[in-house]
C-alpha positions in Angstrom: 204.1 167.8 129.9 204.4 167.7 126.2 206.8 170.2 124.4 204.6 172.3 122.3 207.4 173.0 119.8 207.8 169.4 118.7 205.4 167.4 116.6 202.4 165.8 118.2 202.7 162.0 118.1 199.4 160.7 117.0 198.6 157.0 116.7 195.7 156.1 114.2 194.2 152.7 115.1 192.0 151.1 112.4 190.7 147.8 111.1 189.5 145.6 114.0 187.5 142.4 114.7 184.4 143.8 113.2 182.1 143.4 110.2 182.9 147.0 109.6 186.7 146.3 109.3 186.8 147.6 105.6 184.9 150.7 106.4 187.5 151.5 109.1 190.3 151.2 106.7 188.7 153.6 104.3 188.1 156.1 107.1 191.8 155.8 108.4 193.2 156.3 105.0 191.3 159.6 104.6 192.2 160.8 108.0 196.0 159.9 107.6 196.0 161.8 104.2 194.4 164.9 105.8 196.7 165.1 108.8 199.1 168.1 108.6 202.6 166.3 108.4 204.3 169.5 109.6 202.3 169.3 112.9 201.9 165.5 113.4 204.2 162.5 113.6 201.9 159.6 112.6 202.0 156.0 113.9 199.6 153.7 112.0 198.3 150.7 114.1 196.3 148.2 112.2 194.2 145.5 113.9 193.5 142.5 111.8 190.2 140.6 111.8 191.3 138.1 114.6 192.5 140.9 116.9 196.3 141.1 116.3 197.8 144.6 116.4 200.5 145.8 113.9 202.5 149.0 113.7 202.4 149.6 110.0 204.8 150.7 107.3 204.1 153.4 104.8 202.0 151.1 102.6 199.7 150.0 105.5 196.6 149.4 103.3 196.3 147.3 100.2 193.9 148.0 97.3 193.1 151.4 99.0 191.2 152.7 96.1 188.7 149.8 95.9 186.3 149.5 98.8 185.5 145.9 97.8 189.0 144.7 97.9 190.7 147.0 100.5 192.6 145.2 103.2 195.2 145.5 105.9 198.8 145.1 104.7 200.5 142.9 107.4 203.7 142.4 105.4 206.8 144.0 107.0 204.5 145.4 109.8 205.6 144.9 113.4 203.3 143.0 115.9 202.7 145.2 118.9 200.8 145.3 122.1 199.8 148.4 124.2 201.9 148.8 127.4 199.6 148.9 130.3 201.9 150.9 132.5 200.5 154.5 132.1 203.3 155.3 129.6 201.3 155.7 126.4 203.5 153.2 124.5 203.2 150.4 122.1 205.7 147.5 122.8 207.0 145.6 119.8 206.6 141.8 120.2 209.9 139.9 120.1 212.0 143.0 121.1 212.1 145.8 123.6 211.5 148.5 121.0 208.5 150.8 121.9 206.6 153.6 120.1 205.4 156.4 122.4 202.3 158.5 121.4 200.8 161.7 122.7 197.2 160.9 121.5 195.4 158.1 119.7 192.6 158.5 117.2 190.6 155.2 117.2 189.1 155.0 113.7 187.4 151.8 114.5 183.8 151.0 113.6 181.7 148.4 115.4 182.4 145.9 118.2 185.9 145.6 119.6 186.7 149.2 118.8 183.7 151.5 119.0 182.1 149.8 121.9 184.4 151.0 124.8 186.8 147.9 124.6 189.7 149.8 123.1 188.8 152.9 124.9 189.2 151.1 128.2 192.6 149.7 127.1 193.8 153.2 126.2 192.7 154.6 129.6 194.8 151.8 131.2 197.7 152.6 128.9 197.4 156.2 130.0 197.1 158.0 126.7 194.6 160.6 125.4 192.2 159.3 122.8 189.6 160.8 120.4 186.0 160.3 121.0 183.6 159.0 123.6 185.2 157.4 126.7 184.3 153.9 127.9 180.7 154.6 129.1 179.6 156.6 126.1 181.2 154.3 123.6 179.5 151.2 125.2 176.1 152.9 125.3 176.5 154.2 121.8 177.2 150.8 120.5 174.2 149.1 122.0 171.0 150.3 120.3 168.7 148.8 122.9 170.4 150.7 125.8 170.8 153.8 123.6 167.1 154.0 122.8 166.1 153.3 126.3 168.1 156.3 127.3 166.5 158.4 124.6 163.1 157.5 126.1 164.2 158.2 129.6 165.4 161.7 128.5 162.0 162.2 126.7 163.6 162.3 123.3 161.5 161.1 120.4 162.5 157.7 119.0 160.6 155.0 117.0 158.9 152.3 118.8 161.1 149.2 119.0 161.2 145.6 120.5 164.3 143.6 121.6 164.9 139.9 121.3 167.7 137.6 122.4 168.8 134.7 120.3 167.0 132.3 122.7 163.7 134.1 122.6 160.6 133.0 120.7 160.1 135.5 118.0 156.6 135.7 116.4 156.1 137.6 113.2 152.3 138.1 113.7 152.7 139.6 117.1 155.3 142.1 115.9 153.2 143.0 112.9 150.4 143.8 115.4 152.8 145.8 117.5 154.7 147.7 114.8 152.9 147.3 111.5 154.8 146.5 108.3 157.2 147.1 107.0 159.7 147.2 109.9 163.4 146.9 110.4 165.4 144.1 111.9 168.9 144.9 113.0 171.7 143.7 115.3 171.8 145.6 118.5 175.6 146.0 118.5 176.8 147.0 115.0 176.7 150.0 112.7 177.1 150.9 109.0 173.8 149.1 108.3 175.5 145.8 108.5 173.0 142.9 109.2 170.0 145.4 108.7 166.9 144.2 106.8 163.6 145.9 105.8 160.9 143.4 106.3 157.6 143.4 104.4 156.4 139.8 105.0 156.9 136.6 107.0 159.5 135.2 104.4 161.5 138.4 104.6 161.4 138.2 108.4 162.8 134.7 108.7 165.7 135.8 106.4 166.2 139.0 108.3 166.4 137.2 111.7 169.0 134.8 110.4 171.0 137.8 109.0 170.9 139.9 112.2 171.7 137.0 114.5 174.8 136.3 112.4 176.3 139.4 113.9 174.8 139.7 117.5 173.0 137.6 120.0 170.6 140.6 120.6 168.5 142.2 117.9 166.2 145.2 117.5 163.0 145.1 115.7 161.9 148.7 114.9 158.9 150.5 113.5 159.4 151.9 110.0 159.1 155.6 110.0 158.2 157.0 106.5 160.1 160.3 106.0 163.3 162.1 105.2 166.5 160.7 106.6 168.3 163.6 108.1 171.8 163.6 109.8 173.6 166.1 112.1 177.1 166.2 113.3 178.1 167.0 116.9 181.4 168.2 118.1 182.8 169.0 121.6 183.2 167.8 125.2 181.1 169.5 128.0 179.7 172.2 125.6 179.2 170.5 122.3 178.0 172.3 119.1 175.9 170.8 116.2 176.5 171.2 112.5 174.0 172.2 109.9 171.9 169.0 109.1 172.0 167.2 105.8 169.6 164.8 104.1 170.4 161.4 102.7 168.6 160.5 99.5 169.3 156.8 99.1 168.9 155.2 95.8 168.7 151.8 97.4 165.8 150.3 99.4 167.2 152.1 102.4 170.6 153.7 103.4 172.4 150.3 103.4 176.0 149.4 103.8 176.5 149.4 100.0 174.8 152.8 99.6 177.2 154.2 102.3 180.5 152.7 101.4 180.5 150.7 98.1 178.3 152.5 95.6 179.5 156.0 95.2 176.2 156.7 93.4 174.2 154.9 95.9 173.0 158.0 97.7 172.8 161.7 97.3 173.9 163.8 100.4 172.0 167.1 100.3 173.9 169.5 102.4 172.4 171.5 103.8 169.0 169.8 104.0 166.2 171.8 102.6 164.5 172.5 105.9 163.0 175.7 107.6 165.2 177.5 109.9 162.9 176.5 112.8 163.3 172.8 111.9 167.0 173.1 111.6 167.3 174.6 115.1 165.1 171.9 116.4 167.2 169.1 114.9 170.4 170.7 116.2 169.0 171.0 119.7 167.8 167.4 119.7 171.3 166.2 118.4 173.0 167.9 121.3 170.4 166.5 123.8 171.0 163.0 122.4 174.8 163.5 122.7 174.5 164.5 126.3 171.9 161.8 127.1 174.4 159.1 126.1 177.3 160.6 128.0 179.3 161.3 124.8 182.3 163.4 124.2 184.5 164.4 121.2 182.2 163.5 118.3 179.0 161.8 117.1 176.7 161.8 114.2 173.1 161.8 115.2 170.6 160.3 112.6 166.9 161.3 112.4 163.7 160.7 110.5 161.5 163.7 109.6 158.0 162.7 108.7 155.8 164.6 106.1 153.8 166.1 108.9 156.9 167.5 110.6 157.5 165.0 113.4 161.0 164.3 114.2 162.4 160.9 115.5 166.0 160.1 116.6 167.2 157.0 114.9 170.6 156.6 116.6 173.9 158.2 117.5 177.3 157.0 116.0 180.2 157.6 118.2 182.9 156.9 115.6 181.1 158.0 112.4 182.6 157.2 109.0 185.4 159.4 107.7 185.5 158.2 104.2 185.4 160.7 101.2 181.6 160.1 101.0 180.8 160.2 104.7 178.4 162.7 106.2 180.2 163.6 109.4 183.1 165.5 107.9 181.0 166.8 105.0 178.5 168.4 107.4 181.3 170.2 109.2 182.8 171.4 106.0 179.5 172.9 105.1 179.3 174.4 108.6 182.7 176.1 108.2 185.1 173.6 109.7 187.4 172.0 107.1 188.3 168.3 107.2 191.9 169.0 108.5 190.7 171.5 111.1 188.0 169.1 112.3 190.8 166.4 112.9 192.8 169.1 114.7 189.9 170.0 117.0 189.1 166.3 117.8 192.7 165.7 118.8 192.7 169.0 121.0 189.4 167.9 122.6 191.1 164.4 123.5 194.0 166.0 125.1 191.9 168.6 126.9 189.8 165.8 128.5 192.8 163.8 129.4 194.4 166.8 131.1 191.2 167.4 133.0 190.9 163.8 134.1 194.5 163.6 135.0 194.0 166.2 137.8 191.5 163.9 139.6 192.9 162.2 142.7 193.4 158.4 142.5 194.4 158.1 146.2 192.4 158.8 149.4 194.1 161.0 152.0 
């Protein structure tokens, strides 16, 4: 049992083998700056773009102020691997040195980090971690499975089609099914990477090539004209929802550039200008989506709100952005939970879940 008088040893894992690598670095930088150094002892763990793990030094990110040039600093860092012996340790390669941790905050966006892979490794390592567990993470990453679960739970979501890389994809058939414009996106990615808004057949061929660059399965989704509204969810078994906010994008849609590169690419209107009844409906749907996907810890649930008042759930993000212009922490700040308190709560939720699961029997008697 951890001594409550000493600092909590928290590991922050960031980077990763993902097209969202740079977003992760930005999020990690903000979280590390916000952590109370009197309360936490921090270990930074960077994963490079080919999957190597490094225990970082104090200058763990280069070009931190420029989202276009930001990168992981591997110089003077120590290569490490997780110790799969239920000890919660990282073992340094080339030596017997280890770093123990009480809890890990995976600040990883996209495949090989947000999709259950790292979560499974951390469970084997025997260490609490922030956010959804293996199942919820995997479901939340795959937009096809996610939306099928929304449909099963009778939650409103836009009509969509799914194609594998080997399928024959016909623009005219899709146009008859969904109309134009429509969206093409990789099934297993986030931050709008690889996403295209398609208006004609030429756009479609380019969109297919772009989406299949990142995944072997793609989603083709009906375009819903309306407001883009987002709601943050926090908790384990009894989650709560923040006030919703609206994204007013100055780009064609809320693209990667609008989210993370162009600080003036979107206006975040918090709170969203909605009736009290509509706010309550969105909060309720956000919590239902969270539960339908077996999530824990945190998620940001994204919606479309049409001019005639219909609400459609777009998707849930299990490790939402934590950059200085990200919606998830901003919505909680507006709801009365500061950035630093939010991080404290997420760490507490991770430890609470771990303690609960540790009481389960693993042997049959």
